[in-house]
Every structure is written in C-alpha cells, then in structure tokens.
N, C-alpha and C positions, 0 to 999 in steps of 0.2 A: 226157301227157294220153291217156286211153283213151276208147273209144266205148261208150256205153250200149247197151241192148238194141235201141233204135230208131235207132241210128246217131248219137245226140247225144253230143257230147264230154263226158266226165266227168273233172273235175280230180282231182288227188291229194287236195286238201282235201275234195272231195265224198266220195271214197272213204273217207277217214278219218272223216268225219261219219257216213256210213252204217254203218261198222264200229262206231263209238261207239254208235249207236242199237241195233244188233243185240246188242252186249255188254250194254248197259243193260237191254234187254228180257229177256235171259237171266238177268241178276242180279236183276231185279225178280221173276221167277218163283221164283228161289232164296230171296229174302227172304220172299216170301209163304209158301213151303213150310216155312221155318224156324219159322213161328208165333211170332215175337218179339212183345213187347208192342206194341200198336197204335201208340203214339207213337214207338217205336223204328223200326218198319217205315216209318212215314210219313217220319221224318227221313232214313232211308237212301234211300228212293225219291226224295225231293226232292233229296238230294245227288247222286244219279246223273244227274238231268236238268238241274239248275241249274248244275252245275259240270262241263262237258264234259271228258272224259278224266281229270280229277283225281278226280271223284266215284267212278267205277268202280275206279280204282287204290286209292283210300283204303279202299273197301269190301273189296277183296281183302286188304288189309293188316290192317284192324282190325275188319271187320264179320262175318267168317265165323263161323258157329256152331260153335265148337270142341267143344261137347258131343258132336257127332256124329263128331268126329275126335280126334286126340291131338296135343298140343303136346309134352308131356314123356312119358317112358316110365315113370317111377316117381313117382306122387303120394304125398306123405307119408301121407295118410289111408289109402291102399291098403296101404302098408307097415305101418302100425299094425294094420290088419285082418289081415295075414298073420302078422307076428311077435309080435303081442300078442293074438291071438285068444282063447287060454284066459283071459287076464285080462279081456278085454272081455266074454266070455260070463259070467264070474263076476260082473262088476259089473252086468250086466243082470239077473241073478238076484237080486242084492242089492237093487237098486231095487224089483223086484217084491215081494220079501219085506218091505221096510221102507216101502212106499208109504204106509201109514197113519200112520207115525210122523214122516216127513219133511214139511217145509213143501211144500205143493202146488206153488207156483211154482218152488221149487228142483227138485223132482222133474221137472217138465215140461222145465225147461231142461237138466238133466242128461241126461234121456232123449233129448231132441232132438239134443243134441251128440254123444251116443254113436252114434246111428244116422246122423246126417248127415255126421259127420267122423271116426268111430271115435275119439272123444276120450276117452281113458282118464281116469278120475277119480283124481287123485293126492291123497293125504291128508296127507302130511307135507312141508311146505315152509316155508322161511324167506324172506321177501320184504322188501326195502328199496325204498321208492318215492322216486323223484327227480322233482322238478318243475322243476328248472333244470339246465342242462348242466354248469356248473362243478364242483359236487361229484360228479356222476355220473362225469364223465370222469377226475377225480382218482382216484376209487376204481378205475375200470376200468383205467387205466394202471398202477396199483400191482399189480392182479391179473395183468395181462399180463406185467409184469416178473418176477413170482413163478412163472410157469408152468414146470412141470418135465417134462410129458409131451406135451401137445398144446394148440394154439390153433386154434380154428375161427371164422372171421369171415365174415359174410354181410351185405352192405349194398346197398341200392338206389343210394345215392350215396356215393362215397368221394372226397373232395377231396384234391388234392395240395398242401394249404396248410400252415400252421404246425402245426395239429393232426394232419393226415394224415401229414405228414413225420415227426413225432415217433412216431406209431404204426408207420410203416414202419421206422424205425430200431430200435424195440423188437422188431418181428417178425424183422428181419434178425439182431439180436443173439441172440434166443432160438433161432432156427433154427440159427445157428452153434454154439450150445451143445448141440445135439442134440434140441431140441424139435420135434415134428412140427407144422408151421405151414401152414395152408391158408387162403387168402383167396378169396372168391367175391364178385363184384360184378355188378350188373345191366348188361347190354350197353348199354341206352339211357341209364339214369340216370347211369352213370359214363363215358359215351362220351368226353367231353372234359374230365373232371375229374381223372383219374389219368394223369400224364404218362408218356411212354415211359421217361424217366430213372428214375422211381419203380418202374416195372415191372422194369426191368433190375436195379435194386438188389435187389429182392425175389428175382428169379430167380437172381442171382449168389449170394445168401446161402442158396439152397436152399429158399426159400418156394414152395410149390405155389400157383399162381395160375390161376384159371379165370374165364370170363365166362359169365353166364347169357344164352342167346339172343344170341350175338355178332352184332351188326349188320354186321360186316365179312365175313360169309359169306352165301350166298344164303338159306339157311333162316332164319338169324337176322334178315336184312333183311326178309323177308316177315312175320316175327312181331314186328316192332319195337314194335307197339302193346301187346303183352302183356308187361308188365314184372313183374319180381320185386321187389315193394315191401317185402319182409321185412327186418327188422333183427335180427340174431342174433350174439351172441358167446358162445362156450363155451370155458372154460379148464379143462384137465385133466379134463374130464368131470364136474366138481364144482361149478363156478360158472358162471352164465349171465346174460346181459343181453338184454333185448328191450324193444320199445316203439316210440316215434316218432322217436328221434334217429338220424340218419345220422352220417357222419364228415365234419365240416366246421366251420370257425371260427364260422360263423353260429349253430351250436347252442350255442355258449358265450356270445356277446355280441350276437347279432343281425346281425353282419356289417356291410357297408356300407349296407344298405338299411333296417335296422330298429334302433330304440333298444335292444331286447332281444328275446329268443326264449323264449317260454313253451312248454314241452313236458312230456311224461311218459315216463319210462323206469323199468324195474325191474331190480334185481339179485336173483338167485335162487340159493339152495342147496336141495337136497332132491330129491324125485322128479321135479319138473318138468324138471330139467336134462337127464335122459335123453331126454325127449320132444323138447326143443328140439335136442338133439344129433341126434336122428333126423331132424328136419326139415332140418337143415343137410346131413346125409349124403345124404338123398334129392335135394336140390337140387344137391349136388356131383356125384352120379352123373348127373343129368340134364344136367349141363354138361360131360360127358366125363371126369370124375374117376373113378379106379379105387379100389376099397376091397376089403379082405380081411376074412374072419371077420365077415360082416355080422350074424349072429345075436348075437355078443358085443357088437357096437356098439349093437344095439337092445335089449339087456337092461336091465331096470329095476335100480334101486339095491337095496342090501341091505334086509332086513326091519327094521322099526322097532319099538321098544318103545312100546306105546300109552300107557304111564304116564308116560314121560319125554320123548317126542318132541313137537315143536311141531306142532299140528294146524291145517292151513290147506288145506281142500279147494279144488282148482283143476283146470282143464282147459286143454289147448292146442287151439285151433280153427284149422284151415287151410282155405283155399279158393283156387280159381283158375278161369280161364276154361274149363278142361276138367274141372273137378270134377263128380262126380255131382250134388251139391247145392251151391248157393251158401251155404255154411255160415255165414259171418259175417253175410250179409244176413238169413238166417233167424234167427240169434241176436239181432240188433238188433230185428227185428220181434217176436220172441217176448218179449223183455224188456219192450218198450214195451206190448205188448198185455196182459201179465200183471201190470203194475204195479198196486198197490193204493192208494198214496198219493203217490208222488214219482217223477219221471223227470228226471234231469240228463244233458245231452248236451254234450260238447265235440267240435268238429271244425273244422279250418281251412276246409273246403269243405262246402257243403250243397247237393247236387243229388240228392235222394232219388228212389227209384222210387215208384210210386203206392201200393204196399203200406205202406211205411214212413211216407209222408206221411199216409195215411189212419189208420194206427195212432196217430200223434201227435195228429191232430185228434180222434179218438175218445176217446183218453185225456183230453185237455183238456176236451172236452165232458162227460165223465163226472165232472168235478170233481177230477181228479188234478192235482197241481202239476207241470206240465211246463215245463222251462226248457231253452232251446237257446242255446248260446254258440258263436259262430264269430268268425273274425278280422275286425276292422274295418280292418286295414291289409293289403290283399291282395298276394300275390306274383304271382297270375295273375288278370287282370281278367275274362276271359270266364266262368269258373265263379262268380266273385264277383257279377257282374251277373246271371247265371242264378239264383243263390240268392234274389235279391230278389223274383223272381216267385212264390216260394212263401210269402213272408212274410205277405201280406194274409190269405189264408184261415187260416193258422196263428194269426195274431193274433186274427182274428174268433172262432176256436174257443176261445181262451183261453190259447194257448201264449205264454210270455214269451220274448222274443228279445233277446239281448245281443250287442253288437259290442265285441270286445276292442280297445282303442285304445292300450294302453301300449307295445305292440310287435307282434310277429307271434305269433299263437296257432297252434301246430302240434300241440297235444295232441289225442289221440283217446281218448275214454272215454265210457262210459254207466254210470250208476248207477241202480238202482231200489230204492226202499224201504230204502236203507242195508243191503241184504242180499246183493245180487248186483252185482258190478262186472266190467266188461270193459274192457281197455285193450290197445293194441298198435299195429299199423301201418295198420288199416283206417279210412279216412275215411267220413263219412256221404254217400257219393256213388256214382253208378252205375258210375264207373270202378273204384273199389275193390271194389264188389260183384261186378261181372261180368267185368272185363278184367284185373285185376292179381292176382298171387299174393300173398296176405295171410296174416298170422298174428296172432291175438289170444289173450290169456289171459283166462280167466273165473275169478273168485274168489267163493266162497260163504262170506262171513265178514262179520259185522256191524262188527267193528272196522275192517276194510279199507274197508267201505262208508262208514263215518263219516269216515275219513281223507280219502277222495276227495271227499265232500260238503263237508267243511270247506275244502278247497283250492278247490273250485268257488266257494264263497261268498266266499273271499278274492279270487278273480279277478273277481268281480262288481264289486268296488270300482274296478277298472281298465276298466270297460265303460261303454258308453252303451246304455241300454235303449230299444228301439224301441217306439213307440206306434202304435195303429191310425190315429190322426189323421195322423201323419207318413207312414205307408205310403200313405194315401189322397192325400196332397198331392204325391206324386212327379210330376214334370213328364212330360207325355205323351211327349216325345221320349225321355226316359230309360226310360219304360215300354216304348216300342217297341223300343229297343235291348236291354233286358233280355229281352223276349219273344222276339226273334229268337235270342238266345243260348239261351233255354230250348228252342226248337224243336229245336235241334241238341244239347241237353244229353245225350241218350243216346249221342252220338258223342264226348263230351268225355273 
C-alpha cells in the first residue's frame, strides 16, 4: 500500500483502477481522432469503460486503425500495381475508349475495381462452379495428385481430420516426388485444428509450411483479430480454386453440428489463375516465406486467340484492414446501388455497415427485387442475433429475407440483374469488410449470372421466409438481447 498526495493510503487495486482510467482516456482520444463510424466509436468507448482492463486490451488488439499503420509489408493490390502497371494503364484506356459501347453498370464496376484494388480485367477464363463440397473436393484431390511442378494452398481453417489428413498425405507424396509444395494457414483460424503430428509429417516430406500472423509470437498475438480469411489453391500455375470452402470434414457433410453444408466454390483455368497465384505469393512473403524471380511469378499467361478462346471477363478483388480502400465492401455497395431489376445475396452472417444497409433499403424502395438469404442454423449465436435487428427496417422497405434451414449456409455471393456476379470469401458483415483479409471474384457474364440465380432459387425451397408480422412479434426480451449484440456489432 502506498500513500496518496495528501497522505491517504492508496491500495494496489486503486492504483490499477487509476491506471485503467488514464489508459481509457488516452484511448478515447485516439478513437475520436481515428474518425471511425459513429456507431463504431460509441461501441469502442463503451467497451473501454464497461469492461475494465479487458476493454482497453481488446481495443489494442482489434480496434487500432491500421490504415494509418501497416500489418503486412506486401499487399496483393500493391504488387498488382507494381508488376502489372502497363496492363492496368492499358485497361483504363480501354474502358475510356469503350465507355459508350459497354453496359454502364459494368463500366462503373470495372472502373471502381481497377482503381480501388488494381483489379486487372481478365478476359479468357474457364470456370466450374460447385455448390456442394463432395464433387468439388473430389476434383481438387485429383488435381493435387496430378501436380507436376507446384502446389500452393492458402486457407483460413485447415482441419487435421479425415479430409485434411488425406490432403496432407497427397502433399507429402507430391513433395517427395519433387513438386514444390507450399501450405499457408491463418494463425488464428487454424490455431488448434492442424496437429503438431500433421505439421511434422509435412516438414519431414519437404513441404514448406507457414502461418499468417502466427499468434505464438508477440507480433502475431497483438494482431490476432486480423485474420487471413482467403481460401486459395493453385496447382502448377494452371488450375486454381477459391470461394467459401476451407479444409474440413464439415464442408463435405455438415460435420457433427449440421445435417448438410451449403457453400460455393469455383475451379478456374485461364488468366485468373495467375492473379490468384500472385495473391498467394504476396501472403506467403508476408508470412516470412522467400521467393525468387518474382517478376516471372507475377507474369500473365500467354496471349489467347480471340476467335477460339473462351471469353469470360472477370476480376480478382482483394481487401484487408490496412488496404487503401475496403475494396470488397465498396464492390457490394456499388453492385446493390447500381442494380436495375434484381439483387440476390447469400451470406452466412449479416451485420452490414450503414452504407450497405441503406443501399439495400433504397433498392427495395425503388421497386427492385431484393432478396437476402442467410443461415437459419447458426454456428455463432452473437452475429446471428445481431442480424435480426436489421430485419425490421429491411422488411418494411420491401427486402425479402430467407433463413436457410436444411443445414448450414456458408455461401457468399451477390448477383445483380443476372449480369454481374461476385463470390469468394467475404461475408456481408463488418468483420469481413474491415478486419479480415478477403478475396472475391467478379464475373461479368449473363450465363454465369443466370446459373447463380437458378441455384439461389433452388435454395429458397429449403428456406423459411420471414414476414414483417413475424419481425414485429419478436418478444421484447429477445429484442433487447439482439440490440445489445448490435451495439457491439462493429467489434464482432
């Protein structure tokens, strides 16, 4: 026990409390200077003072504005701007020349993605879309077994279960055969899912293994809230996979918690593969991996014959907490705001920022067919409860809301007017928009748009549609619970 300024004894607990108040006041000033969204600032300030000691620690881990700092050294969109600058300049000139001929909504989306994420417009791609895990993994395992030069895998979650063990065995066998194999997992997402035995098997076989923001070191522990949520597989630089599926048995059959698992993933050949390879390589370098001949690794594929090559325009959109622009959030807002007749959205979680919420309401009030589908069987209760606080105003505006009840809905996609489609790793929530490293593909193709629309309508058969009357009848206790979750939704 020590004495205060007037000779009164001050306990250790009192000193700790005074220190907490001083730190909280300093962080309050920092939060105000960051000019976050008002609801985010209020949530963080409440957390500082309502949760002594825990609140300030949580803010330092997950609330710091990293736009003013740097988490990673090499952002994929920056590398695109450096290594693909001549192509990007050419495409900007192309859009300017062809502005009158192209669809206006397509032009605006292409142009925004070019400037916000250095998203090169690829023209020649072949894409297979998978809405279930079983056929996708069957094909991916065959591709992995056939690899001759390189295998690059990057996943938020890599489980050491039946599926993960089979993939580890394939990677070990291919590495022993002389194939360059690299595996990158997120430090938080895979912290407890990939066993030491599995890692030893990989290392023994010569597989290069890295962790993105490893929580077992000081820097990684401080950044634990900033996850790499991307899912990428690139085989021989010629075939790639990306979408919503991680590595785990539940992506095949729903696991122990769900009857089934509904997701979306794509297999790609063509020009997009080089860009997905580039994203992997950037994340690999940011995780301490070494690479040589970087320019060759970032080179595009060979030129295509316009008469015989399959034409499917597409872009790769990357974003993260320290990106110049929150590119995927801007993409979602832009697509919704520019829709002429239809907006279809699938996301397991729905905790939007005010801009996206207003865009949805405005579109529905304008007479556009706006349909939102999210899981009705949650794996995480808090974001599920927070989502319900948005439903009333959306339903009043005319948005149709569906809860998928057959199993767990993990698919992330937006379709507008059957002409522009985006799918990938990004959920329709503030965590994916502002805190996680995400990757989405954007397709400008009517056939692709119709395929995704048909699948959405098939999924509607396994949904319960919410009505305005049901939303109004929610018990006051549940409304209070949901509203408390919403207050802290910017922190989720």
